[in-house]
C-alpha positions in Angstrom: -84.2 -134.0 69.9 -87.0 -135.3 72.0 -90.0 -135.3 69.6 -92.5 -136.3 72.2 -91.7 -133.3 74.4 -91.7 -130.9 71.5 -95.1 -132.3 70.3 -96.7 -131.8 73.8 -95.4 -128.3 74.0 -96.5 -127.5 70.4 -100.0 -128.9 71.0 -100.4 -126.9 74.3 -99.4 -123.7 72.5 -101.8 -124.4 69.7 -104.7 -125.1 72.0 -104.1 -121.9 73.8 -104.1 -119.8 70.7 -107.1 -121.7 69.4 -109.1 -121.0 72.5 -108.0 -117.4 73.1 -108.4 -115.8 69.6 -111.6 -115.6 67.6 -112.1 -114.8 63.9 -115.7 -115.0 62.7 -114.9 -117.2 59.8 -114.7 -120.2 62.1 -118.3 -119.7 63.2 -119.6 -118.9 59.7 -118.0 -122.0 58.3 -119.2 -124.1 61.2 -122.7 -122.8 60.7 -122.6 -123.6 57.0 -121.2 -127.1 57.3 -123.7 -127.9 60.1 -126.3 -128.4 57.4 -124.6 -131.7 56.4 -125.8 -133.4 59.6 -129.3 -132.2 58.8 -129.2 -134.0 55.4 -128.3 -131.1 53.1 -125.9 -132.5 50.5 -125.7 -129.6 48.1 -125.0 -126.6 50.2 -124.6 -124.0 47.4 -128.2 -123.6 46.2 -129.5 -124.3 49.7 -127.8 -121.2 51.2 -128.9 -119.0 48.4 -132.5 -120.2 48.2 -132.9 -119.9 52.0 -130.9 -116.7 52.5 -134.0 -114.7 53.7 -134.6 -117.1 56.6 -131.0 -117.9 57.6 -129.4 -116.0 60.5 -126.0 -115.9 58.6 -126.4 -114.8 55.0 -122.9 -115.5 53.6 -122.5 -118.0 50.7 -120.2 -121.0 51.0 -117.1 -120.1 49.1 -115.2 -123.4 49.5 -115.3 -126.5 47.4 -117.5 -129.6 48.2 -114.6 -131.6 49.8 -114.3 -128.9 52.4 -118.0 -129.0 53.1 -118.0 -132.8 53.6 -114.7 -132.9 55.6 -115.8 -130.2 58.1 -119.4 -131.2 58.0 -118.6 -134.8 58.7 -116.3 -133.8 61.6 -119.0 -131.6 63.1 -121.5 -134.4 62.9 -119.2 -136.5 65.0 -118.6 -133.9 67.7 -122.0 -132.2 67.9 -123.4 -134.6 70.5 -120.4 -134.0 72.8 -120.7 -130.2 72.4 -124.4 -130.3 73.3 -127.6 -128.5 72.2 -126.2 -125.1 73.2 -123.7 -125.5 70.4 -126.4 -125.6 67.7 -128.1 -122.6 69.3 -124.8 -120.7 69.3 -124.3 -121.4 65.6 -127.8 -120.1 64.9 -127.1 -116.9 66.8 -126.0 -114.2 64.4 -126.0 -111.5 67.1 -122.9 -109.3 67.3 -122.4 -110.3 71.0 -123.0 -114.0 70.6 -119.3 -114.8 71.4 -118.8 -112.3 74.2 -118.7 -113.8 77.7 -120.1 -117.1 76.4 -119.1 -119.7 79.0 -118.6 -122.4 76.2 -116.8 -120.3 73.7 -113.3 -121.6 74.5 -114.5 -125.2 74.2 -116.2 -124.5 70.9 -113.2 -122.8 69.4 -110.8 -125.6 70.5 -113.0 -128.4 69.1 -113.8 -126.5 65.8 -110.1 -126.0 65.2 -109.0 -129.6 66.0 -109.0 -130.7 62.3 -106.5 -127.9 61.7 -104.4 -129.2 64.5 -104.3 -132.6 63.0 -103.3 -131.3 59.5 -100.8 -128.9 61.1 -99.0 -131.7 62.9 -99.1 -133.9 59.8 -97.2 -131.2 57.9 -94.6 -131.1 60.6 -94.0 -134.9 60.2 -93.9 -134.7 56.4 -91.2 -132.0 56.7 -89.3 -134.3 59.0 -89.4 -137.0 56.2 -88.5 -134.7 53.4 -84.9 -134.4 54.4 -82.3 -137.2 54.0 -80.2 -135.5 56.6 -81.7 -136.2 60.1 -80.6 -132.9 61.6 -82.0 -130.9 58.7 -85.3 -132.8 59.1 -85.4 -132.1 62.8 -84.7 -128.4 62.2 -87.6 -128.2 59.7 -89.8 -130.0 62.1 -89.0 -127.6 64.9 -89.2 -124.5 62.8 -92.7 -125.5 61.6 -94.0 -126.2 65.1 -92.6 -123.1 66.8 -92.5 -120.3 64.3 -95.2 -117.7 65.3 -96.2 -116.9 61.7 -97.9 -120.3 60.9 -99.4 -120.6 64.4 -101.1 -117.2 64.0 -102.2 -117.9 60.4 -103.7 -121.2 61.3 -105.3 -120.8 64.8 -106.0 -117.1 65.0 -107.6 -116.9 61.5 -109.0 -120.5 61.4 -107.2 -121.1 58.1 -108.8 -124.1 56.4 -106.5 -123.6 53.4 -104.3 -125.9 55.5 -105.9 -129.0 54.1 -104.8 -128.1 50.6 -101.3 -127.1 51.9 -101.0 -130.6 53.5 -102.0 -132.4 50.3 -99.6 -130.3 48.3 -96.7 -131.1 50.6 -97.5 -134.8 50.4 -97.5 -134.4 46.6 -94.0 -132.9 46.8 -92.9 -135.8 49.0 -93.8 -138.2 46.2 -92.2 -135.9 43.6 -88.9 -136.3 45.5 -89.4 -140.1 45.4 -89.9 -139.9 41.6 -93.5 -141.0 41.9 -95.2 -138.4 39.8 -98.5 -140.2 39.2 -99.0 -140.5 43.0 -98.1 -136.8 43.3 -100.6 -136.0 40.7 -103.3 -137.7 42.8 -102.5 -135.6 45.8 -102.3 -132.4 43.7 -105.8 -133.4 42.4 -107.0 -133.7 46.0 -105.4 -130.4 46.9 -107.1 -128.7 44.0 -110.4 -130.2 45.2 -109.9 -128.2 48.4 -108.3 -125.0 47.0 -107.9 -124.0 43.3 -104.4 -122.5 43.7 -102.9 -126.0 43.6 -103.9 -126.3 39.9 -101.1 -123.9 39.1 -98.6 -126.6 40.0 -99.9 -129.0 37.3 -98.1 -127.5 34.3 -94.8 -127.9 36.2 -95.6 -131.5 36.9 -95.9 -131.9 33.1 -92.4 -130.5 32.7 -91.1 -133.0 35.2 -92.7 -136.1 33.6 -90.4 -138.3 31.7 -92.4 -139.3 28.6 -95.6 -138.4 26.7 -97.7 -140.9 28.5 -96.6 -139.7 31.9 -97.1 -136.1 30.9 -100.6 -136.8 29.8 -101.4 -138.6 33.0 -100.1 -136.0 35.4 -102.3 -133.5 33.5 -105.4 -135.6 33.4 -105.4 -137.1 36.9 -105.6 -133.8 38.8 -108.2 -132.3 36.4 -110.3 -135.5 36.5 -110.2 -135.7 40.3 -111.2 -132.0 40.6 -114.1 -132.5 38.1 -115.3 -135.6 39.8 -115.6 -133.7 43.1 -117.4 -130.6 41.7 -119.6 -131.9 38.8 -122.3 -133.3 41.1 -122.7 -129.7 42.6 -122.4 -127.8 39.3 -124.9 -125.0 39.2 -125.0 -121.3 38.9 -124.9 -121.0 42.7 -121.7 -123.1 42.8 -120.1 -121.0 40.1 -120.9 -117.7 41.8 -120.2 -118.8 45.4 -117.1 -120.9 45.0 -115.5 -121.4 41.6 -115.7 -117.8 40.4 -115.7 -116.1 43.7 -113.4 -113.1 44.3 -111.1 -115.3 46.4 -110.4 -117.5 43.4 -110.3 -114.9 40.6 -108.2 -112.2 42.4 -105.1 -114.3 41.7 -105.1 -112.7 38.2 -106.2 -109.2 39.2 -103.3 -106.8 38.6 -102.9 -105.9 34.9 -102.0 -103.1 32.6 -104.0 -102.0 29.6 -102.7 -102.3 26.1 -105.7 -100.6 24.5 -109.2 -101.5 23.1 -110.2 -103.1 26.4 -107.4 -105.6 26.4 -105.0 -106.0 29.3 -101.9 -107.9 30.2 -102.3 -109.8 33.5 -99.0 -109.4 35.3 -99.2 -112.6 37.4 -100.2 -114.8 34.4 -97.5 -113.2 32.3 -94.7 -114.1 34.8 -96.2 -117.6 35.5 -96.2 -118.2 31.7 -92.6 -117.0 31.5 -91.6 -119.3 34.4 -93.3 -122.3 32.7 -91.6 -121.8 29.3 -88.3 -121.1 31.0 -88.6 -124.6 32.5 -89.6 -125.9 29.1 -86.6 -124.4 27.3 -84.1 -125.1 30.0 -85.4 -128.5 31.1 -81.8 -129.8 31.7 -81.7 -127.3 34.7 -85.2 -127.9 35.9 -85.7 -128.1 39.7 -89.4 -128.4 40.5 -89.1 -127.1 44.1 -87.5 -123.9 42.9 -90.3 -123.4 40.4 -93.0 -124.0 42.9 -91.5 -121.4 45.3 -91.0 -118.9 42.5 -94.6 -119.4 41.3 -95.9 -118.7 44.8 -93.6 -115.6 45.1 -95.2 -114.3 41.9 -98.7 -114.7 43.3 -97.9 -112.7 46.4 -96.0 -110.1 44.5 -98.8 -109.3 42.0 -102.1 -109.9 43.8 -104.1 -108.4 46.6 -103.8 -111.6 48.6 -105.9 -112.9 51.5 -104.0 -113.6 54.7 -105.0 -117.3 54.4 -102.9 -117.6 51.2 -99.7 -117.2 53.1 -100.0 -120.7 54.3 -99.5 -121.9 50.7 -95.9 -121.0 50.7 -95.1 -121.5 54.4 -93.8 -125.1 54.2 -91.6 -124.3 51.2 -90.1 -121.4 53.0 -89.3 -123.6 55.9 -87.5 -126.0 53.6 -85.6 -123.1 52.0 -84.4 -121.8 55.4 -83.1 -125.3 56.3 -81.5 -126.0 52.9 -80.1 -122.5 52.3 -79.4 -120.8 55.6 -78.1 -117.8 53.7 -81.7 -117.0 52.8 -82.9 -117.1 56.4 -82.8 -113.3 56.9 -84.5 -112.4 53.5 -87.2 -115.0 54.2 -87.7 -113.7 57.7 -88.2 -110.1 56.4 -90.5 -111.5 53.6 -92.7 -113.1 56.3 -92.8 -109.9 58.3 -93.9 -107.8 55.3 -96.3 -110.5 54.0 -98.2 -110.9 57.2 -98.2 -107.1 57.9 -99.9 -106.2 54.7 -103.3 -107.8 55.5 -103.1 -106.4 59.0 -103.5 -102.9 57.5 -106.6 -103.9 55.5 -109.8 -102.1 56.5 -111.0 -105.2 58.4 -111.4 -105.2 62.2 -111.0 -108.9 62.4 -107.5 -108.8 61.0 -106.4 -107.3 64.3 -108.5 -105.7 67.1 -111.6 -107.9 67.0 -109.6 -111.1 67.3 -109.9 -110.4 71.0 -113.6 -109.5 71.0 -114.6 -112.7 72.9 -113.5 -111.0 76.1 -115.3 -107.7 75.9 -117.0 -105.4 73.4 -114.7 -102.6 74.6 -112.3 -103.7 71.8 -114.9 -102.2 69.4 -113.8 -98.8 70.7 -110.2 -99.3 69.6 -109.1 -98.1 66.2 -107.7 -100.6 63.7 -104.2 -100.0 62.2 -106.0 -98.9 59.0 -107.9 -96.1 60.9 -104.9 -95.1 62.9 -102.7 -94.6 59.8 -105.6 -92.8 58.0 -105.3 -90.0 60.5 -102.0 -88.9 59.0 -101.5 -90.8 55.8 -103.3 -92.7 53.1 -103.4 -96.3 54.3 -103.8 -97.7 50.7 -100.5 -96.0 49.7 -98.9 -97.4 52.8 -100.1 -100.9 51.9 -98.7 -100.3 48.4 -95.3 -99.4 49.9 -95.3 -102.6 52.0 -96.3 -104.7 49.0 -93.6 -103.1 46.8 -91.0 -104.1 49.4 -92.5 -107.6 49.5 -92.2 -107.9 45.8 -88.6 -106.7 45.9 -87.7 -109.3 48.5 -89.5 -111.9 46.4 -87.4 -111.0 43.4 -84.2 -111.5 45.4 -85.3 -114.8 46.8 -86.5 -116.0 43.4 -83.3 -115.0 41.7 -81.1 -116.6 44.4 -82.9 -120.0 44.3 -82.9 -120.2 40.5 -79.5 -118.8 39.5 -77.7 -122.0 40.2 -80.3 -124.3 38.6 
């Protein structure tokens, strides 16, 4: 395998998708993180206190490390992009991206940090396998499967930073370096809260009481250190307790008197205690995958979340080829569900940078609505996804 040629082809492909598809999140995040170069350190109260005079009114829903990472990067490239770039960020008009002569350059440069993280994941997958051919297959699958390319570059998916750090943590878990893994999990949590769900399973993997305590304390301490300087009601409302964080535990059934059983948390708890009871059969990778399958089976997930599980599914396809077809169908259903949300920028408006004529086209949601309830249709897709998740989860755990 010629890695250099594959990399060149992969980079060209990614640059094309980066330039040609536009989701408004990339501009919103760039606008919000642009305040770092103006000297704004705590973005959360700033956006809320100045909402009346700001062209874009959205709150910053990500954690401080995301703000400093992307804000620092933007400070470095702003001079190269010129004064028109700042004017473009300030323009909240619906047509600010249509026929803009610089739009392709802006999109490429704003997505370059994603490209770096994306390629880093490919090389980590290469290192994860002892067998060279398996590593090369994982490397190639990551670089050239259409699912991750669309998830990252069409939707400007900054969850990728947490995914990268989580995968690095798993690399150190394989090397039996749990404390180093805990550090990277802590960094991942500081970008995206979902990685905190891996911590209980790190505790199960630890060999003694001291190590168990450390793998618990290290990620929590790192997370707290990164957020405490920004702790405020605006931070809580915008980022920590936002809908994107709390919807993980949304689906539930009532047991009376206002009390409910949260399905996702119920199954995650069962998974954890199964590992606790059957520790002699404990395989951390299988538990990580099963945990993520539970999340996607029992939550109204955002399309960006699909990246959380993507590297692990690549590993599964390589290690267990028999699961290739179920995983392929899982990916098809998983990425299809958000495309049927009532959100134009999931589909049609990704191409709006070329012409506003796309505004006249119906979304899949509206098209289905003409003859069927789109919410019931989404539920059917999600039910099939949960069924496939059950099969994959059973298959990977039955031989533990």
